[in-house]
PALUM-254160 format. One record per residue (C-alpha): residue number from 0; residue in three letters; x, y, z. Coordinates in Angstrom, 1 decimal, decimal comma. Example, Ala and Ser with C-alpha at 12.3 -4.5 7.8 and 13.67 -1.06 7.14 Angstrom:
REM residues 2
PT   nr  rest       x       y       z
PT    0   ALA    12,3    -4,5     7,8
PT    1   SER    13,7    -1,1     7,1
END
This chain:
REM residues 428
PT   nr  rest       x       y       z
PT    0   UNK     0,2     0,0     0,1
PT    1   UNK     1,6     3,4    -0,7
PT    2   UNK     1,3     4,9     2,6
PT    3   UNK     2,4     8,5     1,5
PT    4   UNK    -0,8     8,3    -1,4
PT    5   UNK    -3,2     7,2     1,2
PT    6   UNK    -2,0     9,3     4,8
PT    7   UNK    -4,8    11,9     3,7
PT    8   UNK    -8,0     9,7     3,8
PT    9   UNK    -6,3     7,6     6,9
PT   10   UNK    -6,1    11,3     8,4
PT   11   UNK    -9,6    11,5     7,8
PT   12   UNK   -10,9     8,3     8,7
PT   13   UNK    -8,8     8,8    11,9
PT   14   UNK   -10,7    11,8    12,7
PT   15   UNK   -14,1    10,9    11,8
PT   16   UNK   -14,1     7,5    14,2
PT   17   UNK   -12,5     9,6    17,1
PT   18   UNK   -14,6    12,5    16,8
PT   19   UNK   -17,6    10,1    16,5
PT   20   UNK   -16,2     8,4    20,1
PT   21   UNK   -16,0    11,6    22,0
PT   22   UNK   -19,3    12,9    20,8
PT   23   UNK   -21,0     9,3    22,3
PT   24   UNK   -18,6     9,6    25,4
PT   25   UNK   -20,0    12,2    27,8
PT   26   UNK   -23,8    11,6    26,1
PT   27   UNK   -23,7     7,9    26,5
PT   28   UNK   -24,3     7,5    30,4
PT   29   UNK   -27,1    10,0    30,5
PT   30   UNK   -28,7     7,8    27,2
PT   31   UNK   -28,4     4,3    29,2
PT   32   UNK   -30,0     6,1    32,2
PT   33   UNK   -33,1     7,5    30,4
PT   34   UNK   -34,5     3,8    30,0
PT   35   UNK   -34,5     3,0    33,9
PT   36   UNK   -31,5     0,3    33,6
PT   37   UNK   -30,0    -0,7    37,4
PT   38   UNK   -27,1     0,6    38,4
PT   39   UNK   -25,1    -2,9    38,4
PT   40   UNK   -26,5    -3,0    34,5
PT   41   UNK   -25,6    -0,1    33,5
PT   42   UNK   -21,9    -0,8    35,2
PT   43   UNK   -22,1    -4,2    33,3
PT   44   UNK   -23,0    -2,2    29,9
PT   45   UNK   -20,0     0,4    30,5
PT   46   UNK   -17,3    -2,6    31,2
PT   47   UNK   -18,3    -4,8    28,2
PT   48   UNK   -16,9    -1,5    25,7
PT   49   UNK   -13,5    -2,2    27,5
PT   50   UNK   -13,9    -6,5    27,8
PT   51   UNK   -13,9    -5,9    24,0
PT   52   UNK   -11,1    -4,0    23,6
PT   53   UNK    -9,3    -6,3    25,2
PT   54   UNK   -10,4    -9,3    22,8
PT   55   UNK   -10,0    -7,1    20,0
PT   56   UNK    -6,3    -6,8    19,4
PT   57   UNK    -5,5   -10,3    17,8
PT   58   UNK    -8,4   -11,0    15,5
PT   59   UNK    -7,8    -7,5    13,9
PT   60   UNK    -4,3    -8,7    13,5
PT   61   UNK    -5,6   -11,8    11,5
PT   62   UNK    -8,1    -9,9    10,1
PT   63   UNK    -5,4    -7,4     8,3
PT   64   UNK    -2,8   -10,2     7,7
PT   65   UNK    -5,8   -12,0     5,7
PT   66   UNK    -7,7    -9,1     4,1
PT   67   UNK    -5,6    -6,1     4,0
PT   68   UNK    -5,4    -3,0     5,1
PT   69   UNK    -8,2    -1,2     3,3
PT   70   UNK   -10,6    -4,4     3,7
PT   71   UNK    -9,9    -4,8     7,1
PT   72   UNK   -10,7    -0,6     7,5
PT   73   UNK   -13,8    -1,2     6,0
PT   74   UNK   -15,2    -4,0     8,1
PT   75   UNK   -14,1    -2,3    11,3
PT   76   UNK   -15,8     0,7    10,4
PT   77   UNK   -19,0    -0,6     9,4
PT   78   UNK   -19,2    -2,5    12,4
PT   79   UNK   -18,8     0,6    14,4
PT   80   UNK   -21,8     2,3    12,4
PT   81   UNK   -23,8    -1,0    13,1
PT   82   UNK   -23,2    -0,2    16,7
PT   83   UNK   -23,9     3,5    16,8
PT   84   UNK   -26,8     3,1    15,1
PT   85   UNK   -28,4     0,2    17,3
PT   86   UNK   -27,7     2,4    20,3
PT   87   UNK   -30,2     5,1    18,6
PT   88   UNK   -32,7     2,4    17,4
PT   89   UNK   -32,7    -0,1    20,6
PT   90   UNK   -34,0    -0,1    23,9
PT   91   UNK   -33,3    -3,6    25,3
PT   92   UNK   -30,4    -4,0    28,3
PT   93   UNK   -29,0    -7,1    26,6
PT   94   UNK   -29,1    -5,4    23,2
PT   95   UNK   -27,3    -2,4    23,9
PT   96   UNK   -24,4    -5,1    26,0
PT   97   UNK   -24,1    -6,5    22,7
PT   98   UNK   -23,3    -3,3    21,1
PT   99   UNK   -21,0    -2,3    23,3
PT  100   UNK   -18,9    -5,3    23,4
PT  101   UNK   -18,7    -5,1    19,4
PT  102   UNK   -17,9    -1,2    19,6
PT  103   UNK   -14,8    -2,3    21,6
PT  104   UNK   -13,9    -5,0    19,0
PT  105   UNK   -14,0    -2,7    16,1
PT  106   UNK   -12,4     0,1    18,1
PT  107   UNK    -9,8    -2,0    18,8
PT  108   UNK    -9,6    -3,2    15,3
PT  109   UNK    -9,4     0,4    14,4
PT  110   UNK    -6,2     0,9    16,2
PT  111   UNK    -4,2    -2,0    15,7
PT  112   UNK    -5,2    -1,7    11,4
PT  113   UNK    -3,9     1,9    11,4
PT  114   UNK    -0,7     1,7    13,1
PT  115   UNK    -0,3    -1,7    11,2
PT  116   UNK    -0,5     0,2     8,1
PT  117   UNK     2,0     2,5     9,1
PT  118   UNK     4,3     0,6    10,8
PT  119   UNK     4,3    -1,5     6,9
PT  120   UNK     4,0     1,0     4,4
PT  121   UNK     6,9     3,4     6,3
PT  122   UNK    10,2     3,2     7,4
PT  123   UNK    12,5     4,3     9,6
PT  124   UNK    13,0     7,8     8,4
PT  125   UNK     9,4     8,3     8,2
PT  126   UNK     7,3     6,6    10,5
PT  127   UNK     7,3     9,2    13,5
PT  128   UNK     6,2    12,0    11,1
PT  129   UNK     3,2     9,6    10,0
PT  130   UNK     1,8     8,2    13,6
PT  131   UNK     2,2    12,1    14,5
PT  132   UNK    -0,6    12,8    11,3
PT  133   UNK    -2,5    10,2    12,7
PT  134   UNK    -2,7    11,4    16,6
PT  135   UNK    -2,9    15,1    15,0
PT  136   UNK    -6,2    13,9    13,1
PT  137   UNK    -7,1    12,3    16,5
PT  138   UNK    -6,7    15,2    18,5
PT  139   UNK    -8,8    16,9    16,3
PT  140   UNK   -11,6    14,5    16,3
PT  141   UNK   -11,2    15,0    20,8
PT  142   UNK   -11,5    18,6    20,4
PT  143   UNK   -14,6    18,7    17,7
PT  144   UNK   -16,5    15,6    19,3
PT  145   UNK   -18,2    16,7    22,8
PT  146   UNK   -18,5    20,5    21,2
PT  147   UNK   -20,7    19,0    18,4
PT  148   UNK   -22,7    16,5    20,6
PT  149   UNK   -22,8    19,2    23,6
PT  150   UNK   -25,0    21,4    21,1
PT  151   UNK   -27,0    18,7    19,5
PT  152   UNK   -28,2    18,0    23,1
PT  153   UNK   -29,4    21,0    24,3
PT  154   UNK   -31,9    20,8    21,1
PT  155   UNK   -31,8    17,4    20,1
PT  156   UNK   -32,8    14,2    21,7
PT  157   UNK   -29,9    12,3    23,1
PT  158   UNK   -30,5     9,6    20,2
PT  159   UNK   -30,0    12,1    17,2
PT  160   UNK   -25,9    12,1    18,2
PT  161   UNK   -25,7     8,2    17,3
PT  162   UNK   -27,3     8,8    14,3
PT  163   UNK   -24,9    11,6    13,5
PT  164   UNK   -21,8     9,4    14,2
PT  165   UNK   -23,4     6,4    12,3
PT  166   UNK   -23,4     9,0     9,3
PT  167   UNK   -19,2     9,7    10,2
PT  168   UNK   -18,7     6,2    10,5
PT  169   UNK   -20,5     5,3     6,7
PT  170   UNK   -18,1     9,1     5,5
PT  171   UNK   -14,9     7,3     6,9
PT  172   UNK   -16,3     3,9     5,1
PT  173   UNK   -16,4     6,0     1,7
PT  174   UNK   -12,9     7,2     2,5
PT  175   UNK   -11,6     3,9     3,1
PT  176   UNK   -12,8     2,4    -0,4
PT  177   UNK   -11,2     5,8    -2,0
PT  178   UNK    -7,7     4,0    -0,8
PT  179   UNK    -5,2     3,0    -3,5
PT  180   UNK    -3,8    -0,5    -3,3
PT  181   UNK    -0,5    -1,3    -5,0
PT  182   UNK    -0,5    -4,4    -6,9
PT  183   UNK     2,6    -6,3    -7,0
PT  184   UNK     3,8    -7,5   -10,5
PT  185   UNK     4,6   -11,2   -11,2
PT  186   UNK     8,2   -11,5   -10,8
PT  187   UNK     8,2   -14,3   -14,0
PT  188   UNK     7,4   -11,5   -16,1
PT  189   UNK     9,8    -9,0   -15,2
PT  190   UNK    12,8   -11,6   -15,9
PT  191   UNK    10,9   -12,8   -19,4
PT  192   UNK    12,5   -10,6   -21,4
PT  193   UNK    15,6   -11,6   -20,7
PT  194   UNK    15,1   -15,2   -21,4
PT  195   UNK    13,3   -14,3   -25,1
PT  196   UNK    14,7   -11,5   -27,2
PT  197   UNK    14,6   -11,1   -31,1
PT  198   UNK    18,2   -12,3   -31,6
PT  199   UNK    17,8   -15,7   -30,2
PT  200   UNK    15,4   -18,5   -30,1
PT  201   UNK    13,3   -19,3   -27,4
PT  202   UNK    15,3   -21,9   -25,0
PT  203   UNK    13,8   -25,5   -24,5
PT  204   UNK    11,3   -25,7   -22,0
PT  205   UNK    13,1   -27,4   -19,3
PT  206   UNK    16,2   -24,7   -19,6
PT  207   UNK    13,7   -22,1   -19,8
PT  208   UNK    11,5   -23,4   -16,6
PT  209   UNK    14,8   -23,7   -14,7
PT  210   UNK    16,0   -20,4   -15,4
PT  211   UNK    12,7   -18,8   -14,8
PT  212   UNK    12,9   -20,4   -11,8
PT  213   UNK    16,4   -19,3   -10,7
PT  214   UNK    15,2   -15,3   -11,8
PT  215   UNK    12,4   -15,7    -9,4
PT  216   UNK    14,3   -16,8    -6,5
PT  217   UNK    16,9   -14,6    -7,2
PT  218   UNK    14,6   -11,5    -7,1
PT  219   UNK    13,0   -12,5    -4,3
PT  220   UNK    16,3   -13,1    -2,3
PT  221   UNK    16,9    -9,3    -3,2
PT  222   UNK    13,2    -8,2    -2,6
PT  223   UNK    13,7   -10,2     0,8
PT  224   UNK    17,0    -8,4     1,5
PT  225   UNK    15,7    -4,8     0,8
PT  226   UNK    12,7    -5,6     2,8
PT  227   UNK    14,7    -6,6     5,8
PT  228   UNK    16,9    -3,2     5,4
PT  229   UNK    14,3    -1,0     5,6
PT  230   UNK    12,5    -3,0     8,1
PT  231   UNK    15,7    -3,2    10,5
PT  232   UNK    18,1    -0,4     8,8
PT  233   UNK    20,0    -0,1    12,2
PT  234   UNK    19,1    -0,2    15,7
PT  235   UNK    20,1    -3,5    17,3
PT  236   UNK    18,7    -5,1    20,5
PT  237   UNK    20,4    -7,8    23,4
PT  238   UNK    16,2    -8,3    23,6
PT  239   UNK    14,6   -11,7    22,3
PT  240   UNK    11,3   -11,4    20,6
PT  241   UNK     9,7   -12,6    23,8
PT  242   UNK    11,3   -10,0    26,0
PT  243   UNK    10,4    -7,4    23,6
PT  244   UNK     6,5    -8,2    23,2
PT  245   UNK     6,4    -8,2    27,8
PT  246   UNK     8,2    -4,9    27,8
PT  247   UNK     6,4    -2,8    24,9
PT  248   UNK     3,2    -5,1    26,8
PT  249   UNK     4,3    -3,6    29,8
PT  250   UNK     4,6     0,0    29,2
PT  251   UNK     1,6     0,4    27,3
PT  252   UNK    -0,1    -1,1    29,6
PT  253   UNK     1,0     1,4    32,3
PT  254   UNK     0,4     4,4    29,9
PT  255   UNK    -3,3     3,1    29,5
PT  256   UNK    -3,7     2,6    32,8
PT  257   UNK    -2,6     6,3    33,6
PT  258   UNK    -4,9     7,8    31,2
PT  259   UNK    -8,0     5,5    32,3
PT  260   UNK    -7,4     6,8    35,5
PT  261   UNK    -7,2    10,4    34,6
PT  262   UNK   -10,1    10,2    32,2
PT  263   UNK   -12,1     8,3    35,3
PT  264   UNK   -11,6    10,5    38,0
PT  265   UNK   -10,3    14,3    36,5
PT  266   UNK   -14,3    15,4    36,3
PT  267   UNK   -14,5    14,2    39,8
PT  268   UNK   -11,5    15,8    41,0
PT  269   UNK   -12,0    19,1    39,1
PT  270   UNK   -15,8    19,4    40,7
PT  271   UNK   -14,9    18,0    44,3
PT  272   UNK   -11,5    19,3    45,2
PT  273   UNK   -10,6    22,4    42,4
PT  274   UNK   -14,5    23,4    43,5
PT  275   UNK   -14,7    23,8    39,1
PT  276   UNK   -17,6    23,9    37,1
PT  277   UNK   -18,8    21,1    33,7
PT  278   UNK   -17,6    24,1    31,4
PT  279   UNK   -14,4    24,5    33,1
PT  280   UNK   -13,4    20,7    33,2
PT  281   UNK   -14,5    20,5    29,7
PT  282   UNK   -12,4    23,1    27,9
PT  283   UNK    -9,5    21,3    29,9
PT  284   UNK   -10,4    18,3    28,0
PT  285   UNK   -10,3    20,7    24,9
PT  286   UNK    -7,1    22,1    25,8
PT  287   UNK    -5,5    18,9    25,9
PT  288   UNK    -6,9    18,1    22,5
PT  289   UNK    -6,0    21,2    21,0
PT  290   UNK    -2,3    20,3    22,4
PT  291   UNK    -2,1    17,1    20,7
PT  292   UNK    -3,8    18,0    17,5
PT  293   UNK    -0,9    20,9    17,3
PT  294   UNK     2,3    18,9    18,1
PT  295   UNK     1,7    15,3    17,0
PT  296   UNK     3,4    16,2    13,6
PT  297   UNK     6,4    18,1    14,8
PT  298   UNK     6,6    15,6    17,4
PT  299   UNK     6,9    12,5    15,1
PT  300   UNK     9,2    14,4    12,9
PT  301   UNK    11,6    15,2    15,7
PT  302   UNK    11,0    11,2    16,4
PT  303   UNK    12,5    10,5    12,9
PT  304   UNK    15,6    12,4    13,2
PT  305   UNK    16,2    11,7    16,6
PT  306   UNK    16,3     8,3    16,3
PT  307   UNK    15,8     7,5    19,8
PT  308   UNK    12,1     6,8    19,7
PT  309   UNK    12,3     5,2    23,6
PT  310   UNK    14,0     8,2    24,6
PT  311   UNK    10,9    10,4    23,4
PT  312   UNK     8,4     8,3    24,7
PT  313   UNK    10,1     8,5    28,2
PT  314   UNK     9,7    11,9    28,2
PT  315   UNK     6,4    12,2    26,5
PT  316   UNK     5,4     9,9    29,8
PT  317   UNK     7,3    12,5    32,1
PT  318   UNK     5,6    15,5    30,5
PT  319   UNK     2,1    13,5    31,3
PT  320   UNK     3,3    13,3    34,7
PT  321   UNK     4,0    17,3    34,9
PT  322   UNK     0,3    17,6    33,9
PT  323   UNK    -0,7    15,6    36,9
PT  324   UNK     1,6    17,5    39,2
PT  325   UNK     0,1    20,7    37,9
PT  326   UNK    -3,3    20,3    38,9
PT  327   UNK    -2,8    18,8    42,2
PT  328   UNK    -0,3    21,5    43,2
PT  329   UNK    -3,0    24,5    42,2
PT  330   UNK    -6,7    25,1    41,1
PT  331   UNK    -5,9    28,0    39,0
PT  332   UNK    -7,7    27,5    35,9
PT  333   UNK    -4,5    29,1    33,9
PT  334   UNK    -1,8    26,9    35,5
PT  335   UNK    -3,9    23,6    35,0
PT  336   UNK    -4,8    24,6    31,2
PT  337   UNK    -1,0    25,1    30,8
PT  338   UNK     0,0    21,3    32,3
PT  339   UNK    -3,2    20,5    30,0
PT  340   UNK    -1,1    21,9    26,9
PT  341   UNK     1,9    19,8    28,3
PT  342   UNK     0,1    17,1    28,9
PT  343   UNK    -0,9    17,2    25,1
PT  344   UNK     2,3    17,5    23,9
PT  345   UNK     3,3    13,9    25,9
PT  346   UNK     0,4    12,3    24,6
PT  347   UNK     2,3    12,9    21,4
PT  348   UNK     5,4    12,1    22,2
PT  349   UNK     4,4     8,9    23,8
PT  350   UNK     2,2     7,8    20,9
PT  351   UNK     4,0     8,8    17,9
PT  352   UNK     7,2     7,3    19,1
PT  353   UNK     5,6     4,2    21,1
PT  354   UNK     4,6     2,8    17,3
PT  355   UNK     6,9     4,0    15,3
PT  356   UNK     9,8     2,3    17,4
PT  357   UNK     7,5    -0,6    17,3
PT  358   UNK     7,8    -0,5    13,1
PT  359   UNK    11,2    -0,2    13,3
PT  360   UNK    12,1    -3,2    15,7
PT  361   UNK     9,6    -6,1    14,6
PT  362   UNK     9,5    -7,4    11,2
PT  363   UNK     6,9    -7,1     8,5
PT  364   UNK     5,4   -11,1     8,8
PT  365   UNK     4,9   -10,1    12,7
PT  366   UNK     4,4    -6,7    13,0
PT  367   UNK     0,4    -6,4    13,1
PT  368   UNK     0,5    -9,4    15,5
PT  369   UNK     2,5    -7,9    18,0
PT  370   UNK     0,6    -4,7    17,8
PT  371   UNK    -2,9    -6,5    18,0
PT  372   UNK    -1,3    -8,5    21,6
PT  373   UNK     0,4    -4,9    22,8
PT  374   UNK    -3,4    -3,1    22,4
PT  375   UNK    -5,6    -5,9    23,3
PT  376   UNK    -2,8    -6,0    26,6
PT  377   UNK    -3,1    -2,5    27,4
PT  378   UNK    -6,6    -2,3    27,5
PT  379   UNK    -6,9    -4,7    30,5
PT  380   UNK    -5,1    -1,9    32,6
PT  381   UNK    -8,2     0,5    31,5
PT  382   UNK   -10,3    -2,2    33,2
PT  383   UNK    -8,2    -2,8    36,2
PT  384   UNK    -6,7     0,9    37,3
PT  385   UNK    -9,9     2,3    37,8
PT  386   UNK   -11,0    -0,5    39,9
PT  387   UNK    -8,0     0,0    42,4
PT  388   UNK    -8,2     3,6    42,0
PT  389   UNK   -11,9     3,4    43,8
PT  390   UNK   -10,6     1,7    46,2
PT  391   UNK    -7,9     4,1    47,0
PT  392   UNK   -10,6     6,7    47,0
PT  393   UNK   -12,6     4,4    49,3
PT  394   UNK    -9,7     4,2    51,7
PT  395   UNK    -8,0     7,7    51,0
PT  396   UNK    -8,7    10,2    48,9
PT  397   UNK    -9,4    11,6    45,4
PT  398   UNK    -5,5    13,1    46,1
PT  399   UNK    -4,5     9,7    46,6
PT  400   UNK    -6,0     8,4    43,1
PT  401   UNK    -3,8    10,7    41,4
PT  402   UNK    -0,6     9,6    43,5
PT  403   UNK    -1,3     6,1    42,1
PT  404   UNK    -1,3     7,8    38,9
PT  405   UNK     1,6     9,1    39,1
PT  406   UNK     3,0     6,1    40,1
PT  407   UNK     1,9     4,4    36,9
PT  408   UNK     3,3     7,1    35,4
PT  409   UNK     7,1     6,8    36,6
PT  410   UNK     6,7     2,6    36,8
PT  411   UNK     6,3     3,2    32,7
PT  412   UNK     9,4     5,4    32,4
PT  413   UNK    11,7     3,1    34,5
PT  414   UNK    10,6     0,4    32,3
PT  415   UNK    11,2     2,4    28,9
PT  416   UNK    14,5     3,4    30,5
PT  417   UNK    15,4    -0,2    31,2
PT  418   UNK    14,6    -1,1    27,5
PT  419   UNK    16,6     1,6    26,0
PT  420   UNK    19,6     0,7    28,0
PT  421   UNK    19,4    -2,6    25,7
PT  422   UNK    18,9    -1,1    22,3
PT  423   UNK    22,1     0,2    20,5
PT  424   UNK    20,6     3,3    18,5
PT  425   UNK    22,9     3,4    15,3
PT  426   UNK    22,2     4,4    12,2
PT  427   UNK    23,4     2,9     8,9
END
């Protein structure tokens, strides 16, 4: 797949899907509440989304390898469209739960497919930049989604935003259909003119077949060497493949755990500790999204030029830690918004460099599978960490929840530092 030609379409797909996700994020609890469901049933429905995200990574990687990036994208987006339309039209708790599970599967599937396309289509010199463009488009969706859904909820029934998100998913399907795939030319035909010329008669079939086979084998060997050189252009590591998988999975598990704690409890902290109103809290998320939108392409370019992606991942986590420290230290709107700006840059640093690093060091044939396993494992943290934080809030306070958040961030930095010490970053 020609990644450079398809990048604008990939960005459009990520923008529309992320905008749709953040359009329903603040409205979904209110929407479900309208049907008078019991509290425990609502909790089960919410949890099924994360169960789907945990289960979705490995199947998405298999679908990507089987169908290719374009068809896999279309399948995930159609599944999302069915889920969103189903939410708007259904009223049964069981159906809500099933749709929520499928939504989680499709959400993780989109992440795996898009990052695999970037990893396979890019190289060590541009993966960071391309991942940066993807993160930037997702940041734009984070900014616009809550604004649009909030306005719609003031004037229309809560089902209307879900129908609009369905339309957004279908628009993303159209964008995916417009992606161009590169057809590979047959290797035998490329050698054919050499074997048959106007000056020489055709060779006997046995000899001709043997030369065809030899030429094809030579071409395959040459292409394999070129692929290997473009996939692993220089950096070497003392880590085995299993150690790499465990290391990457642990880092992303810790990062997603910290992110889940922040998403779940920041609004409560802002309301009860900082005494903020809902508008000020929503604006904080918007500021963070704008920061990611603006910074991601530049950070991705920096990742490519530095060549030390793990260092930039560590810097990103450190900046996210600064964001948390700022709102734990003050309730000043200005300073907290500054902290959100810093945290948005940190998130871009981490996401751009993390997936680009995997693309640099994992061979083509297993890259999508590794990304699928990492994304699925990380979503377990999105389930467990809010539960741990809830226990801490019961025995301590909201303040202790974000101390736990800082511990997760510090642990992620430590694991990355250990992995980085095993890599020899060199350029050919």
